[in-house]
C-alpha positions as CSV (number, residue, x, y, z in Angstrom):
1,X,78.4,95.4,99.8
2,X,79.8,96.4,103.1
3,X,82.4,94.1,104.7
4,X,83.1,92.3,107.0
5,X,79.7,90.7,106.7
6,X,77.9,87.6,107.8
7,X,76.1,85.6,105.1
8,X,72.9,83.7,106.1
9,X,72.3,80.3,104.5
10,X,69.5,79.9,102.0
11,X,70.7,76.3,101.4
12,X,67.6,75.1,99.5
13,X,66.4,78.5,98.2
14,X,65.1,79.8,101.5
15,X,66.6,81.1,104.8
16,X,64.9,78.6,107.2
17,X,62.0,80.1,109.2
18,X,61.9,83.6,107.7
19,X,61.2,85.3,104.4
20,X,63.6,87.0,102.0
21,X,62.0,90.3,103.0
22,X,62.8,89.6,106.7
23,X,66.4,89.0,105.8
24,X,66.6,92.1,103.7
25,X,65.0,94.3,106.4
26,X,67.6,93.1,108.9
27,X,70.3,94.6,106.6
28,X,71.8,91.6,105.0
29,X,73.2,92.1,101.5
30,X,74.4,88.6,100.6
31,X,72.9,85.1,101.2
32,X,74.2,81.6,100.2
33,X,72.5,78.9,98.3
34,X,73.8,75.4,97.8
35,X,74.4,73.8,94.5
36,X,74.2,70.2,95.7
37,X,70.7,70.6,97.3
38,X,69.3,72.9,94.5
39,X,70.6,70.4,91.9
40,X,68.4,67.7,93.5
41,X,65.4,69.9,94.0
42,X,63.8,71.9,92.5
43,X,66.5,71.5,89.9
44,X,68.5,74.2,88.1
45,X,66.4,74.0,84.9
46,X,63.2,75.0,86.8
47,X,65.1,77.7,88.7
48,X,66.4,79.2,85.4
49,X,62.9,78.9,83.9
50,X,61.5,80.9,86.8
51,X,64.0,83.7,86.4
52,X,66.9,82.5,88.5
53,X,67.3,82.2,92.3
54,X,66.8,85.9,92.9
55,X,63.4,85.9,91.3
56,X,62.4,82.5,92.7
57,X,63.2,83.7,96.3
58,X,62.1,87.3,95.7
59,X,65.6,88.3,97.0
60,X,66.7,91.6,95.4
61,X,70.3,91.5,96.6
62,X,73.4,89.4,96.0
63,X,73.7,85.6,96.2
64,X,76.7,83.3,96.5
65,X,76.4,79.7,95.7
66,X,78.5,76.9,97.3
67,X,79.8,74.4,94.7
68,X,78.5,71.2,96.4
69,X,82.0,70.3,97.4
70,X,81.3,70.3,101.1
71,X,78.6,67.6,100.5
72,X,81.3,65.4,99.0
73,X,82.9,65.5,102.5
74,X,79.7,65.1,104.5
75,X,78.4,62.2,102.4
76,X,81.6,60.3,102.8
77,X,82.5,61.2,106.4
78,X,79.7,63.1,108.0
79,X,80.4,66.5,109.7
80,X,83.6,67.2,111.6
81,X,81.8,66.6,114.8
82,X,80.5,63.3,113.5
83,X,84.0,62.3,112.5
84,X,85.7,63.3,115.7
85,X,83.0,61.6,117.9
86,X,83.0,58.5,115.8
87,X,79.4,58.6,114.6
88,X,78.5,56.2,111.8
89,X,78.4,57.8,108.4
90,X,75.5,57.1,106.1
91,X,75.7,54.0,103.9
92,X,74.6,53.8,100.3
93,X,71.7,51.5,101.5
94,X,70.4,54.0,104.1
95,X,67.0,55.4,103.0
96,X,66.6,59.1,103.1
97,X,70.4,59.8,103.1
98,X,72.7,60.9,100.3
99,X,75.5,58.4,100.1
100,X,78.9,58.8,98.5
101,X,79.6,56.1,95.9
102,X,83.0,57.3,94.5
103,X,85.3,60.3,94.3
104,X,87.0,60.2,90.9
105,X,89.0,62.5,88.7
106,X,85.9,63.4,86.7
107,X,83.9,64.2,89.8
108,X,81.6,62.5,92.4
109,X,79.0,59.8,92.1
110,X,76.5,59.6,94.8
111,X,72.9,58.5,95.7
112,X,70.3,61.2,96.0
113,X,68.7,61.6,99.4
114,X,65.4,62.4,97.6
115,X,64.9,59.3,95.4
116,X,67.9,57.1,95.8
117,X,69.0,57.5,92.2
118,X,72.6,57.6,91.3
119,X,73.7,61.2,90.4
120,X,76.9,62.9,89.3
121,X,78.5,66.2,90.2
122,X,81.8,67.4,88.8
123,X,83.6,70.7,88.1
124,X,81.8,71.5,84.9
125,X,78.4,70.4,86.1
126,X,78.8,72.4,89.3
127,X,79.5,75.5,87.3
128,X,76.7,74.8,84.9
129,X,74.2,74.5,87.8
130,X,75.5,77.7,89.4
131,X,75.2,79.5,86.1
132,X,71.6,78.4,85.8
133,X,70.9,79.5,89.4
134,X,72.2,82.9,88.4
135,X,74.3,83.6,91.5
136,X,76.5,86.6,91.7
137,X,79.4,84.6,93.2
138,X,80.1,81.0,92.3
139,X,82.5,78.8,94.2
140,X,84.7,76.3,92.4
141,X,84.1,72.6,92.9
142,X,86.4,71.1,95.6
143,X,86.8,68.1,97.9
144,X,86.7,68.8,101.6
145,X,89.1,66.3,103.2
146,X,88.2,64.8,106.5
147,X,90.0,65.8,109.7
148,X,91.5,62.3,110.2
149,X,92.8,62.0,106.6
150,X,96.5,61.3,106.3
151,X,98.8,63.9,105.0
152,X,99.3,61.9,101.8
153,X,95.6,61.6,101.1
154,X,95.1,65.3,101.9
155,X,97.9,66.3,99.5
156,X,96.5,64.2,96.7
157,X,93.0,65.5,97.4
158,X,94.3,69.1,97.4
159,X,96.1,68.6,94.1
160,X,92.8,67.2,92.6
161,X,91.0,70.3,93.9
162,X,93.5,72.5,92.1
163,X,92.8,70.5,88.9
164,X,89.1,70.9,89.4
165,X,89.7,74.6,89.9
166,X,91.2,75.0,86.5
167,X,88.4,73.0,84.9
168,X,85.8,75.2,86.6
169,X,87.5,78.3,85.4
170,X,87.8,76.9,81.9
171,X,84.1,76.1,81.7
172,X,83.2,79.5,83.2
173,X,85.3,81.4,80.7
174,X,83.7,79.5,77.8
175,X,80.1,79.3,79.0
176,X,79.5,81.2,82.3
177,X,77.6,84.4,82.9
178,X,80.0,87.4,82.4
179,X,78.7,89.1,85.4
180,X,79.2,86.1,87.7
181,X,82.4,86.3,89.9
182,X,84.2,83.0,90.7
183,X,85.9,82.3,94.0
184,X,88.5,79.5,94.3
185,X,88.7,77.5,97.5
186,X,91.9,77.0,99.5
187,X,92.2,73.4,100.9
188,X,95.1,71.6,102.6
189,X,93.5,70.3,105.8
190,X,95.6,71.2,108.9
191,X,98.9,71.0,107.2
192,X,100.7,74.4,106.8
193,X,102.7,73.5,103.8
194,X,99.6,72.2,101.9
195,X,97.6,75.3,102.9
196,X,100.5,77.5,101.7
197,X,100.7,75.6,98.3
198,X,96.9,75.8,97.9
199,X,96.8,79.5,98.7
200,X,99.5,80.1,96.1
201,X,97.7,77.9,93.5
202,X,94.3,79.6,94.0
203,X,95.9,83.1,94.1
204,X,97.6,82.3,90.8
205,X,94.4,81.4,89.1
206,X,91.9,83.8,87.6
207,X,89.6,84.0,90.6
208,X,87.8,87.1,91.7
209,X,87.9,86.1,95.3
210,X,89.3,83.4,97.6
211,X,87.4,81.1,100.0
212,X,89.0,79.2,102.9
213,X,87.4,75.7,103.2
214,X,88.1,72.2,104.3
215,X,88.7,70.6,107.6
216,X,90.2,73.3,109.9
217,X,91.0,71.1,112.9
218,X,89.6,69.2,115.9
219,X,88.9,72.2,118.1
220,X,88.5,75.9,118.1
221,X,92.1,76.6,118.9
222,X,93.4,74.6,116.0
223,X,90.8,76.0,113.7
224,X,91.9,79.6,114.5
225,X,95.6,78.6,114.0
226,X,94.8,77.1,110.6
227,X,92.7,80.1,109.5
228,X,95.3,82.6,110.7
229,X,98.0,80.9,108.8
230,X,95.9,80.5,105.7
231,X,94.8,84.2,105.7
232,X,98.5,85.2,106.0
233,X,99.3,83.1,103.0
234,X,96.3,84.4,101.0
235,X,97.3,88.0,101.9
236,X,100.9,87.3,100.8
237,X,99.8,86.1,97.3
238,X,96.6,88.0,96.6
239,X,96.2,90.9,99.1
240,X,93.6,92.7,97.0
241,X,91.1,89.9,96.7
242,X,88.2,89.3,99.1
243,X,88.4,86.4,101.5
244,X,85.4,84.2,102.5
245,X,85.5,81.7,105.4
246,X,83.2,78.8,104.8
247,X,81.1,77.3,107.5
248,X,82.2,79.3,110.5
249,X,79.7,81.4,112.5
250,X,80.1,81.2,116.3
251,X,80.1,84.7,117.8
252,X,83.6,84.5,119.2
253,X,84.9,83.0,115.9
254,X,83.3,85.8,113.9
255,X,85.1,88.4,116.1
256,X,88.4,86.6,115.7
257,X,87.9,86.0,112.0
258,X,87.4,89.7,111.4
259,X,90.6,90.5,113.4
260,X,92.4,88.0,111.2
261,X,91.2,89.7,108.0
262,X,88.2,87.7,106.8
263,X,85.7,89.7,104.8
264,X,82.7,87.4,104.7
265,X,81.5,84.3,106.6
266,X,78.6,81.9,106.1
267,X,77.2,79.5,108.6
268,X,74.0,77.8,109.7
269,X,74.5,78.5,113.4
270,X,72.1,81.5,113.9
271,X,69.2,79.9,112.1
272,X,69.9,76.4,113.4
273,X,70.0,77.6,117.0
274,X,66.7,79.4,116.5
275,X,65.0,76.2,115.2
276,X,66.2,74.5,118.4
277,X,64.9,77.1,120.9
278,X,68.3,78.8,121.5
279,X,68.7,82.6,121.4
280,X,72.0,84.4,120.9
281,X,72.8,86.7,123.9
282,X,75.8,88.8,125.1
283,X,77.0,86.1,127.5
284,X,80.5,84.9,126.6
285,X,80.7,82.5,129.5
286,X,77.6,80.8,128.2
287,X,78.9,80.6,124.6
288,X,76.6,83.6,123.8
289,X,73.6,81.2,124.0
290,X,70.3,81.1,126.0
291,X,68.4,77.9,125.8
292,X,64.8,78.9,126.2
293,X,63.6,75.4,126.5
294,X,65.0,75.2,130.0
295,X,62.6,75.4,132.9
296,X,64.3,78.4,134.4
297,X,62.6,80.6,131.8
298,X,59.1,79.3,132.4
299,X,58.1,82.4,134.4
300,X,60.6,85.0,133.1
301,X,58.9,88.2,132.2
302,X,61.8,89.9,130.4
303,X,62.5,89.9,126.7
304,X,65.5,87.9,125.4
305,X,67.6,91.1,125.3
306,X,66.7,94.5,126.5
307,X,67.1,97.1,123.7
308,X,67.3,94.6,120.9
309,X,65.3,95.8,117.9
310,X,64.3,92.3,116.6
311,X,60.6,91.3,116.3
312,X,60.8,89.1,119.4
313,X,62.4,91.6,121.8
314,X,61.0,94.9,120.4
315,X,57.7,93.2,120.0
316,X,57.6,92.6,123.8
317,X,57.5,88.8,123.8
318,X,58.7,87.5,127.1
319,X,61.2,84.7,127.7
320,X,58.3,82.8,129.4
321,X,56.1,83.1,126.3
322,X,59.0,82.0,124.1
323,X,59.7,79.1,126.5
324,X,56.1,78.0,126.2
325,X,56.2,78.2,122.4
326,X,59.5,76.2,122.2
327,X,58.2,73.5,124.5
328,X,54.9,73.3,122.6
329,X,56.7,73.0,119.3
330,X,55.0,76.1,117.8
331,X,56.5,77.4,114.6
332,X,56.1,81.0,115.8
333,X,59.0,80.3,118.2
334,X,61.2,79.2,115.2
335,X,60.4,82.4,113.4
336,X,60.9,84.8,116.4
337,X,64.1,83.2,117.5
338,X,65.6,83.0,114.0
339,X,64.8,86.7,113.5
340,X,66.4,87.5,116.9
341,X,69.6,85.5,116.1
342,X,70.0,87.0,112.6
343,X,69.5,90.5,114.1
344,X,72.1,89.8,116.8
345,X,74.7,88.7,114.2
346,X,73.8,91.6,111.9
347,X,74.4,94.1,114.7
348,X,77.6,92.4,115.8
349,X,78.9,92.9,112.2
350,X,77.8,96.5,112.3
351,X,79.9,97.1,115.4
352,X,82.9,95.4,113.9
353,X,82.7,97.4,110.7
354,X,82.3,100.6,112.7
355,X,85.3,99.6,114.7
356,X,87.4,99.2,111.6
357,X,86.2,102.5,110.1
358,X,87.1,104.3,113.3
359,X,90.5,102.6,113.7
360,X,89.3,101.0,117.0
361,X,88.7,97.3,116.0
362,X,90.6,96.0,119.0
363,X,88.6,98.0,121.4
364,X,85.2,97.0,119.9
365,X,86.3,93.3,119.8
366,X,87.3,93.5,123.5
367,X,83.9,95.1,124.4
368,X,82.0,92.4,122.6
369,X,84.1,89.7,124.3
370,X,83.3,91.3,127.6
371,X,79.6,90.9,127.1
372,X,78.6,94.3,125.6
373,X,75.5,93.8,123.5
374,X,75.9,94.0,119.7
375,X,74.6,97.3,118.4
376,X,76.1,99.2,121.3
377,X,79.7,97.9,121.4
378,X,81.1,100.5,118.9
379,X,79.7,103.4,120.9
380,X,80.4,101.9,124.4
381,X,84.0,101.2,123.6
382,X,84.6,104.8,122.5
383,X,83.5,106.0,125.9
384,X,86.0,103.9,127.8
């Protein structure tokens, strides 16, 4: 596949709001499914029985599966935003919520958000599920430490993640599909020495690629510093192996990540924004976002973005119509905005790849940051 590339989430076996054919037509070559959610439903046994995740989804291209490790973090502490803002984490008694019961050396015990039953997920089981799903790339099982964890806890957690890495690789060597590539995950929180140790440990293991995960900090600036340091450490120990950044997908972070040397990114942002009535647009001052639920668009006759080739813009749908659909809760709005956002990010990555190929990445990145529309930045920067 061509890199750098963005990877849409098919968390539960579908990219929310659109079909697999839609995603393929937009040019995507890799999507991500989640082991934790697919373990609970429909279950790996049924997925295997129906021919694997590719056949189940009718997706003819590559799939990467997350190990379920991030859910260890989110069940216990919520998202980074939840943690920093002090929102209450789910309790084991909360109906409809997965709840962490224990993180142990063997793995994790938790309550299913589907039926409340106690379930277990550990390194071997995570790899077994990913083998049944039939993904092309499997991630090793890890614990994603919370931002506010002490250095001592983060160090112990990172060491456990390294032990889990070895168990994952041992299981995969003995039982895993030969064609499935395994990526290890670098942890270590916001601590440079722990990140350095983790990068060395993962690089020293028999992994086909390296993912960067865990809590990356309280804000964008700290996140970029942690990612930049970790990429340098990974490049020092394993320069030839592909690098995947987990859970990062804001437009400016994608541009910066490519400049730092990240090969692939996965994130829910483009599809999540679409489900909430927000379109991605070349407006850096507005965080590249247009909230079509706002009243200012009630009579706007223009498309979201002139020249955009997505079904919403090329189809001639006005901002006013999309505003109406969003406010009315029509599912058509979800589909059209999701297609637009995925197209926006796909064209952004096209420009960044073209910039690398032409030796002009800095110019293309500057053009995108100045508000040049994706799909045109590579050519417009060459005329400057």
